N, C-alpha and C positions, 0 to 999 in steps of 0.2 A: 379285783380292783373295779370299783364302780366307774360308770361313764364320766362322772364329774371329776373323779380323781385322775382319770386318764387324760383329760383334755390338755393340761399343760405339757405332758409328755408327748402327746400327738402333735401339738402345735410346734414345739421345739424341733421335733424330728422333721416335719414337713417344711417348716420355715427354712431350716438349714439346707434341706435338699433343694428346694426351689431357689434359694439364694445362690448356691453353688452352680446350679444349672444355668442361671442367668449370667453368672460371671464367665462360665465356659462359653456361653453363647456370645457374650460381648467380646471375648477374646477371638472367637471365630470371625465375627463381623469386622473387628478392627484389623485383624491380619489380612482378611480378604480385601478390604479397602486399600490397605497399604500395598498389597501385591498387585492389585489392579492399577492403581494410580501411579505408583513409583516403579514397580518392577515390570509393568506392562503385561501381567499375567491375567488373561481373561477366562481361563478354564479351570481355575483353582489348582493348577499344576497337576491335575489328574491325567494319567496316561503318559507321564514322563518319568525318566529315571530319577531316583531319589537325589535330592540336592543337599549338600553338606556345607553350605556357605555359613558364615557366622550368624546371619539372620535366621536361617532354617534351624541351626543348632540351638540358638537361643529360644526359638519358638517351641522346639521339641522339649527343652527343659521346662518351659512354662506348662506345656501339656502334661509333663510328668508331675510337676508340683500340684497342678489343679486336680489331676486324677487321684493322687495320693490324698489330698485334702478332702475330697468328696468321699472316698471310700473309708478313710480313717475316721472322718467325722461321723459318718453314719454308723460305723461299727461302735464308736464310743457312745453314741446316743441310743444304741440298741435297747429295746425294751427288756425288762427283767425276765419276762417270759418269752423272749424272742425264740423263734423256731431254730435259729442258727445254733442255739445252745443244746439242741436235742439231736440225737442220732437220727439219720433219715435214710441212709442208703443201705439196702440189704446186700448180701453177698452177691446175689445175681446182678443187681444194678451196678455194683462196683466192678464186677467182671465185664459187663457190657461197656462201662466207661473205659476200662483198660483196653478193651478191644478197639474202641473208637480211637483211643490215643495211639495204639499200635498202628492202625490204618493210616492215620494222618502222619505219623512219623515215617512210615514206609514211603509215603508220597514225597516227603522232603528228601529222603535218601535216594529215591528214584531220580529226582531232579539233579542231585549232586552227581550220581553215577552216570546218568544217561539223559541229558536235557532233551535230546531229540525224541526219545520215546515218551518222555513227560509231555512233550508238545503233541505228539501224534495221538495220545490217549484223550487229549482235550479237544480234538477236532470235531466239527459238526457231524452229527449222526453216529458218533462213536458211543461206546457204553457209558462213558462219563456223562455226556449230555442227556442220554435217554434216562439214566438213573435220576438226574437232576429234575427231569420232567415227570417221570412216573411217580416219584415219591409224593410231590404235591398233589398229583391227580388222585392217587390212592387216599391221601389224607382228606381231600375234598369229598370223596365218597363216604369216609368215616363221619365227617361233619354233617353230610347230607342225611345219613342214617340217624345221627343224633337229633337233627332237626325234625325228622319224621316222628321220632319217639316223643319228643317234647310236644309236637303238634297234636298227637293223639292222647296226651296225658289228660286225666280228668281235672287236674288242678287248673284253676283260672285266677291268676293274680298278676301283679305288675312284674314280679320276678320272672315268672314264666314268659311273659311278653318280652322282657329284656333278653332272656336266654334264647328265645326264638330269633330275635333280631341279630344278636351276636353270632349265633351258630350259622345262620343264613349268610351273614357277611363273610365269615371265615370260609365257609364252603365255596362261595363264589370267588373270593380272593385267591384261595388255593388253586381252584380250577384255572383262573386266569394266569397265575404264575406258571403252572405246569404247561399250559398251552402256548404261552409266550416263549417258553424255553425252546420249543420245537416249531416255532413259527406257525402255530395252529395247524400243524401237520401238512404244511404246504408242500414240502419236499416229498412226503409220503405219497400224496395224491397227484404230484406233478402240476400244481396250480401255478399259473403265471402270476407274477407280482402285479397287483392292481396299480393303476396310475396314482391312486391316493397315497401309496407308499413310496413314491419316487424319491423322497428325501431320506429313505431308510439307509443307514450306513452299510448294511449288509445286503441291500436290495432285496429284502425279504418282507414277508407279510407279518410283521410284528410291530408293536408300539414301542417297546423298550429301546430299540435301536434308532428310533426317530430322534430321541434326545437321550442318548445312552449315558452321558456323564451325569445328568440330573437324576434320571430314573434309577440308574444303577447305583449311584451313591445313596439315594434315599432308601432304596431297597436294603442295602447292606446296613445302613445306620438303624433302620427299623428292626432288622434281625438282631443286631448287637443289643439294642435296647430291650427287645422283648425276650430274647432267649438267654441273655447273660446278665444284664444289669437289673431287670425287673425281678427275677427270682431272688437276687441278693437283697434288694430293697424290701421285698415282702418278708424275707427271712429275718431281717433285723428290725423291722418296723413295729411300733406299738399296735396293739389290736385296734382296728378301726372299722367302721361300717362299710366303707367303700371296698376294702379288700375282702371283707366277709361276703359282701354281695357278689363280687366277681371271682370268688374262690375257684370256681370250676374253670376259669380261663387264666389262672395264674400259673405260669410254668414252674415246675418243681425244681428242687436241687438236682435231681437226676437229669432233667433237661439241661440245666446249666453245665453239668459235668460232661454230658455228651456233646454239647455245642461249643464249649470253650476253645477247643483246638483250632476252629476256623478263624479265630482272631489273628492268627499268624499269616494268613494268605491274602496279603494286600500290597504286594510290592509296587504295583503300578499306581497306587493311590497314597503312597507314603507322604508325598508333599502336601496333601490336603490336611489342614489343621486338625480336623476331628479324627483322622485315622490314627495318629499316635495316641490321641486321647482314649480311643476305644481299646487299643492294645494295652496301654498302661492300666486302664480301668480293669480290664480282664485279669491282668497279672495280680494286681492288688486285691481284687475280689477273691481270686483263688487262694492267695496267700492268707487272707483273713479267714477263709473257710478252714484252711489247714491249721491256723492258730486256734480257732474255736474248737476244732476236733481235738487238738492237743490239750486244751484246757479241760475238756470233759473226759480225757483219757481214752479217746477213740483213735487208736494208732492206725487202724486200717484206713479210715477216712483221711487222717492227717497225711499219710503217705500218698494217697491218691491225689489229693488236691495240690500237694507239693510237686508231684510229678507233672500234673497238668500245667501248673505255673511255670515250671522249668521248661516244658516243651514250648509253650508260647514264646518264652524269651529266646530259646535256642533256635526254634523254627524261624521266628522273625529275623533273628540275626543272620541265619544262614541265607535266607532269601535276599536280605539287604547286601550281604557281603558278596554273594555270587550271582546277583541278579543280571549281570551283563551276559550270563549264559543262557537266558531265556531265548527261545526261538521267536516267540511273540511275548512282548512285555506283559500282556494280561493273562498268560497261560495259568499262572497260579490262582488267579481269581476264579477260573473255571472250576478248579478243585475246591476252592472256598465255597462256591455256590452249591456243590454237591454236599459238602459237610453241613452247610446251612439247611439244605433240604432234609438231611437226616435229622438234625435237631428239631426242625419244624414238624417232621413226621412223628417223632417221639412225643412232642407236645400235643399234637392233634390226637394221637392214640389215647393219651392219658385224659385229655379233656373230654373226648367223646365217651370214653369208658365211664367217667364220673357222671356225665350228663345222662347217659342211658340208665345207669344204676339209680340215679336220683329220681328220674321220672318213670321208672318202672315200679318203684315202691308205692305204697299206699299214700295218698295225699296227706294223711295225718302225720306222716313221719317227717315231713319237711318243716323248715322254718318258713314263716310267712312274712311278707313285706307289708308293714303297717305303720302309718304315721311317719313315713320317711325313714324307718329303721327296720331291722329284722328282729322278730320276737318268736319264741317257740310256738308252734301250732298247738292249739288246745286239744 
C-alpha cells in the first residue's frame, strides 16, 4: 500500500485513539474535581482502602466502558497487515511468559496463605527491594553499552542522533529509578539523611518519597502505558513513519506478555480513577490478543493470553476481596514494582540488542532518514 493510500487509514486510527484518550482524560479531571470539591478528597483517594459507594461503583463502570471502547475500537480499526495478525512468540518466549505468570500467581497465593510473610518479604533491604533496584541498574548498563556502540558507529545522520538521545535518556532514567529504590545506597554506606530531605516521608535520601503519591502514580502510569498499552497500539496500528523511526524503542508482544501480570498489584490505588482504567485496559488487550491468535489458528498463543487475562481478573479480585489482610496497605505495590522492573529489563535487553546489531552492521545496510521520512539506503 502506497503512502497516499494509507493516509485515511492512519488518520482514522490515530484520530480515534487521540479522541478516546481525551475522553478518558476528561473523565479523570471531572471525577477528581468532584471528589475534591464535594467529597473533600485531596489526595485522589490513593493510599486508602477501596471504596464501594454508589459513586465509586458508577465510576468503575465508566472506566470499564471507556477501556472496552478504546481497545475494541483500535482492534476494529487495525490495519490489514497489522502485526497482531501474525504469530510472534516463540516456544521459549511463551515458556518465559508462563514462568512470569506462575511467579506472580505464587505471590498472590502467598498473600492469601501468609500475609505476614508477604509483608516481611517487601520490607526495606530485603530481596524484593534489591531485585527492584538491581534490574533497572543492570538495564541502565545495557543501554549505556548501546549508547557507546551508536556513538562509535560510522553512520552520521538524524536517526543516529535521535537514537543517541533516546538511548542516553533511557540509560540515565533507568539508573535513577534503580538508585531511588535503594535511596542512593544511603543505608549501605550509613549516610545520614541531609537536611534537604527533611520532608521525605521515609526520612531517607530519595526524591520519590518527597511527593510519593504524585511521583509513584506517574511512574506506574508510565509503566502501564509503555509496557502494556503501547505494544498493543503498535501491533494494531497502520504502518506509519513515526513507529518505523522508533522501532528499536517499541516494546514487543513478548514484553507485554511478561509485564501484564503487574496490572493486578494496585490495591492501595484502586480508588484513583485511572487505576481501574489500566486494569480493564490490560484485560481487554490480553483478550483481544487471545482472539487474534484464535482467528489465525495459533492455539498456544491463544491459551497464553487467555491465561494472562484470567490472572489479572482473579489476582485483582483476590486483593480487593482480601485486602484488609495486608499488614501495610501498600505491600502489594512493592511486588508490583518488582514485576514492572522485570518487564522494563526485558524491554531494555531487547532494545539494546536491536541497537547494537543495527549499529554494528555496515552503514549501507540501514535505512536513512531523508526529507522527513525513512528511505532505503542506496
